[in-house]
C-alpha positions as CSV (number, residue, x, y, z in Angstrom):
1,M,90.3,61.0,66.0
2,T,90.0,58.9,69.2
3,L,86.9,57.6,70.9
4,W,84.9,60.3,72.7
5,D,87.4,62.9,71.2
6,G,90.1,62.1,73.6
7,S,88.1,62.7,76.8
8,Y,87.5,60.2,79.6
9,P,83.8,59.7,80.0
10,F,83.9,57.5,83.1
11,Y,85.5,60.2,85.2
12,P,83.5,63.2,86.5
13,G,84.8,66.7,85.7
14,A,86.8,68.8,88.1
15,T,84.8,70.3,90.9
16,A,85.1,74.1,91.0
17,C,86.7,75.2,94.3
18,F,85.4,78.0,96.4
19,P,87.6,81.1,96.0
20,F,88.4,81.4,99.7
21,D,88.2,79.7,103.1
22,T,84.8,80.7,104.5
23,T,85.7,79.8,108.1
24,R,88.7,82.1,108.0
25,A,86.6,84.8,106.3
26,V,84.0,84.6,109.1
27,I,86.6,84.9,111.9
28,V,88.5,87.7,110.3
29,T,85.3,89.6,109.6
30,T,84.2,89.2,113.2
31,F,87.4,90.6,114.6
32,L,87.5,93.4,112.1
33,S,84.0,94.4,113.0
34,M,85.0,94.5,116.7
35,L,88.0,96.6,115.8
36,L,85.9,99.1,113.8
37,T,83.3,99.3,116.6
38,F,86.0,100.2,119.1
39,I,87.6,102.7,116.7
40,I,84.3,104.6,116.5
41,I,84.4,105.3,120.3
42,L,88.1,106.1,120.2
43,P,87.6,110.0,119.9
44,G,85.8,109.9,123.3
45,I,89.1,109.0,125.1
46,R,91.2,112.0,126.2
47,G,94.9,112.6,126.1
48,R,97.7,110.1,125.7
49,G,95.4,107.4,127.0
50,R,93.8,107.3,123.5
51,L,97.1,106.0,121.9
52,F,97.8,103.4,124.6
53,W,94.2,102.2,124.5
54,F,94.3,101.8,120.7
55,L,97.6,99.8,120.9
56,R,96.2,97.5,123.5
57,L,93.1,97.0,121.4
58,V,95.0,96.1,118.2
59,L,97.5,93.8,119.9
60,G,94.8,92.0,121.9
61,L,92.5,91.4,118.9
62,F,95.5,90.3,116.7
63,M,96.5,87.6,119.2
64,G,92.9,86.4,119.6
65,A,92.3,86.3,115.9
66,V,95.5,84.4,115.2
67,I,94.9,81.8,117.9
68,L,91.3,81.2,116.6
69,T,92.1,81.3,112.9
70,V,95.0,78.9,112.7
71,Q,92.7,76.2,114.1
72,F,91.0,75.9,110.8
73,T,93.7,76.8,108.3
74,R,95.3,74.1,106.1
75,D,98.7,75.6,105.5
76,W,100.8,74.6,108.6
77,E,103.1,72.8,106.2
78,T,103.1,73.3,102.5
79,G,105.1,72.2,99.4
80,W,104.9,72.7,95.6
81,V,106.5,71.0,92.6
82,Q,106.1,71.4,88.9
83,A,106.4,68.1,86.9
84,N,105.3,66.2,83.8
85,T,103.1,63.4,85.1
86,S,100.4,61.0,84.1
87,Y,96.9,62.4,84.4
88,K,94.6,59.4,84.8
89,S,95.0,55.7,85.4
90,F,95.1,53.3,82.4
91,S,96.1,56.2,80.2
92,A,99.4,57.2,78.7
93,A,98.5,60.9,78.5
94,Q,101.0,63.2,80.2
95,V,100.3,66.7,81.5
96,N,102.5,69.5,82.9
97,A,101.1,70.6,86.2
98,D,101.8,72.2,89.6
99,I,101.2,69.8,92.4
100,G,100.8,71.2,95.9
101,L,100.6,69.6,99.3
102,H,99.1,71.5,102.2
103,I,99.0,69.9,105.7
104,G,96.7,71.3,108.4
105,L,95.6,70.2,111.8
106,A,92.5,68.4,110.5
107,G,93.8,66.9,107.3
108,V,95.6,67.4,104.0
109,N,94.8,69.4,100.9
110,I,96.2,68.3,97.6
111,T,96.1,70.6,94.6
112,L,96.7,70.0,90.9
113,R,96.8,72.9,88.5
114,G,97.7,72.5,84.9
115,N,100.2,74.6,83.0
116,P,98.2,75.7,81.1
117,V,94.9,74.9,82.9
118,K,93.3,73.6,79.7
119,Q,95.0,70.4,78.5
120,I,93.9,67.2,76.7
121,N,90.4,68.6,76.4
122,E,90.0,69.0,80.2
123,T,90.3,71.8,82.8
124,I,93.0,70.6,85.2
125,D,92.3,72.5,88.4
126,Y,91.7,70.3,91.5
127,N,91.8,71.0,95.2
128,E,90.9,67.9,97.2
129,H,90.7,67.7,101.0
130,F,91.3,64.4,103.0
131,P,90.4,64.9,106.7
132,W,91.6,63.0,109.7
133,N,90.0,65.1,112.5
134,F,87.6,63.6,115.1
135,G,84.6,62.0,113.3
136,A,86.4,61.8,110.0
137,D,87.8,58.7,108.2
138,Y,90.8,59.4,106.1
139,E,90.7,55.9,104.4
140,H,87.0,56.5,103.5
141,S,87.8,59.8,101.9
142,Y,90.7,58.2,100.0
143,S,88.3,55.4,98.8
144,E,85.8,57.9,97.6
145,G,88.6,59.6,95.6
146,L,89.4,56.3,94.0
147,E,85.7,55.8,93.1
148,K,85.4,59.3,91.7
149,G,88.5,58.7,89.5
150,L,90.6,61.6,90.8
151,P,93.8,62.3,88.9
152,S,96.7,60.0,89.5
153,P,99.0,62.7,91.1
154,I,96.4,63.5,93.8
155,L,95.8,59.8,94.6
156,Y,99.6,59.2,94.7
157,V,100.2,61.9,97.2
158,A,97.1,61.0,99.3
159,E,98.3,57.4,99.4
160,K,101.4,58.4,101.4
161,F,99.1,59.4,104.3
162,I,96.9,56.3,104.7
163,R,97.4,54.0,107.7
164,Q,98.7,51.1,105.6
165,S,101.3,53.2,103.9
166,P,104.9,52.2,104.6
167,C,105.7,55.9,105.2
168,A,103.9,55.6,108.6
169,V,103.2,59.4,108.9
170,H,99.4,59.2,109.2
171,R,99.4,58.5,113.0
172,Q,102.1,61.1,113.7
173,Y,100.3,64.0,111.9
174,R,96.8,63.0,113.1
175,I,97.8,62.8,116.8
176,A,100.0,66.0,116.5
177,G,97.0,67.8,115.0
178,H,94.8,66.8,117.9
179,Y,97.3,67.9,120.5
180,V,98.0,71.2,118.7
181,S,94.2,71.9,118.4
182,L,93.7,71.2,122.1
183,T,96.5,73.4,123.3
184,L,95.4,76.3,121.0
185,W,91.9,76.1,122.4
186,L,93.4,76.3,125.9
187,A,95.5,79.3,124.8
188,F,92.3,81.0,123.4
189,C,90.7,80.5,126.8
190,T,93.6,81.9,128.7
191,W,93.7,84.9,126.3
192,L,90.1,85.6,127.1
193,I,90.9,85.5,130.8
194,S,93.8,87.9,130.4
195,I,91.5,90.3,128.5
196,M,89.0,90.2,131.4
197,L,91.7,90.7,134.0
198,F,93.0,93.7,132.2
199,S,89.5,95.2,131.9
200,M,89.2,94.8,135.7
201,S,92.6,96.6,136.2
202,I,94.2,93.4,137.6
203,L,97.4,94.0,135.6
204,L,99.8,91.6,137.3
205,Y,97.6,88.5,136.9
206,G,96.7,89.6,133.4
207,G,100.4,89.5,132.6
208,H,100.7,86.1,134.1
209,M,97.8,84.8,132.0
210,L,99.6,86.2,128.9
211,L,102.7,84.2,129.8
212,V,100.5,81.1,130.2
213,T,99.0,81.9,126.7
214,A,102.5,82.2,125.2
215,T,103.5,78.9,126.8
216,L,100.6,77.1,125.4
217,I,101.1,78.5,121.9
218,L,104.8,77.6,121.8
219,L,103.9,74.2,123.1
220,S,101.5,73.7,120.2
221,L,104.3,74.5,117.8
222,L,106.5,72.0,119.5
223,F,103.9,69.3,119.1
224,F,103.6,70.0,115.3
225,S,107.3,70.1,114.9
226,T,107.7,66.6,116.3
227,A,105.3,65.2,113.6
228,R,107.1,67.1,110.8
229,N,110.5,65.8,111.9
230,T,109.5,62.1,111.4
231,L,111.1,60.2,108.6
232,K,109.0,60.7,105.4
233,C,108.8,58.8,102.2
234,P,110.0,60.7,99.1
235,I,107.2,62.0,96.9
236,Q,108.7,61.7,93.4
237,F,107.2,62.8,90.1
238,G,109.9,61.6,87.7
239,P,113.1,63.6,88.4
240,A,111.1,66.2,90.4
241,S,110.6,65.8,94.2
242,L,107.8,67.3,96.3
243,R,109.3,68.8,99.4
244,T,107.4,70.6,102.2
245,D,108.3,73.3,104.7
246,Y,106.6,75.2,107.5
247,G,103.7,77.2,106.1
248,E,102.1,80.6,106.8
249,S,100.0,79.4,109.8
250,F,103.0,78.0,111.6
251,W,105.0,81.3,111.3
252,L,101.9,83.3,112.2
253,T,101.3,81.2,115.3
254,L,105.0,81.6,116.3
255,A,104.7,85.4,115.9
256,A,101.6,85.5,118.1
257,G,103.3,83.3,120.7
258,L,106.4,85.5,120.9
259,L,104.3,88.6,121.1
260,C,102.3,87.2,124.0
261,L,105.6,86.3,125.7
262,L,107.1,89.7,125.3
263,L,104.0,91.5,126.4
264,G,103.6,89.3,129.4
265,L,107.2,89.7,130.5
266,A,107.0,93.5,130.0
267,I,103.9,93.8,132.2
268,V,105.4,91.6,135.0
269,I,108.7,93.5,134.9
270,L,107.1,97.0,134.8
271,N,104.8,96.0,137.7
272,S,107.8,95.2,139.8
273,L,110.1,98.0,138.8
274,Q,108.0,100.9,137.6
275,P,104.3,100.4,138.5
276,E,103.5,104.0,137.9
277,K,104.4,103.8,134.2
278,L,102.4,100.6,133.9
279,K,99.4,102.4,135.4
280,L,100.0,105.2,132.9
281,I,99.9,102.8,130.0
282,F,96.6,101.3,131.2
283,S,95.2,104.7,132.0
284,L,95.1,104.0,135.8
285,D,97.2,106.9,137.0
286,K,94.6,108.9,139.1
287,S,97.1,111.4,140.4
288,R,97.9,112.5,136.8
289,E,94.2,112.9,136.1
290,E,93.6,115.0,139.2
291,E,96.6,117.2,138.3
292,V,95.2,117.7,134.8
293,W,91.8,118.5,136.3
294,D,93.4,121.1,138.7
295,R,95.2,122.8,135.9
296,S,92.1,123.0,133.8
297,C,90.2,124.5,136.8
298,L,92.9,127.1,137.3
299,A,92.9,128.0,133.6
300,A,89.1,128.4,133.7
301,E,88.9,131.5,136.0
302,P,85.1,132.2,135.7
303,S,84.2,128.7,136.9
304,C,86.7,128.8,139.8
305,S,85.7,132.4,140.9
306,V,82.4,131.2,142.2
307,Q,84.0,129.0,144.8
308,D,86.5,131.8,145.7
309,G,83.7,134.3,146.2
310,L,82.1,132.0,148.8
311,M,85.3,131.8,150.9
312,V,85.4,134.4,153.7
313,P,88.4,135.0,156.0
314,L,88.0,133.6,159.5
315,G,88.8,137.0,161.2
316,E,86.1,138.9,159.3
317,L,83.6,136.2,160.1
318,C,84.4,136.6,163.9
319,H,84.2,140.3,163.7
320,V,80.8,140.2,162.1
321,S,79.6,137.7,164.6
322,S,80.7,139.9,167.6
323,A,79.1,143.0,166.2
324,T,75.8,141.4,165.7
325,P,73.4,142.5,168.6
326,L,71.7,139.8,170.6
């Protein structure tokens, strides 16, 4: 029997993490609400224009949701390792845990989850965020972690990203995050402009704005890649090494950028080679609509017979006029 039954009374317990990212949930809910609202009015659109309109809606909302969501995600670069490591400073206790590193545009998240979660009379399930965005102080967050007595693996990984660290990666990731965020906000603005141009039937300039949006998105990926390719210090836990790779947000942003590029090129090329097909896709082919209207009028004989009954041949009209006495 040890003092305090093997617990560590000077360290606070693990803080329970919220089960999901609230910012991402709000953005996704907003765009899904917009999608459902437009789907309600979908039956009011006639013919093949309904399918084209629905495809334009889904693709446009997808690109806008991705550009806005990845601004707040924390998985642009991720890595996991399972290792036996010390749990607290000044203690010889060893725990088996999964250690995760998640790098975003505004900071890093470091997770520690025990295998099993209950070990040495404690619940080992941590998720700590250390920000470096505007108005945040990474060193201050790290100092607070030291004062709270966070587990040693979390502090060890967080120490790699402080300014005084010999790894010298803090400045690269922080500046890259600022530039990526700026270019993505510009891409979101150009996406909004393209949506407005398409709604006003200015298709060529809308395609140009999609190309500008794709350029900004791909440029943001280039900014982040330059930070990741800098020389890093190894993060070792005994024989195990924590290695990171591009995360979900990076690949999702790449998919949105390539989609914008393909759609923009398709609109510009169709506008030059086959503008009629482009007008058909955007439901702007008025001649087709008039042809459909004429066919419907010919099919509905009772409605067209009224106009036919009012038409009198010119010869009969002259004959009647001459026979009328003055």
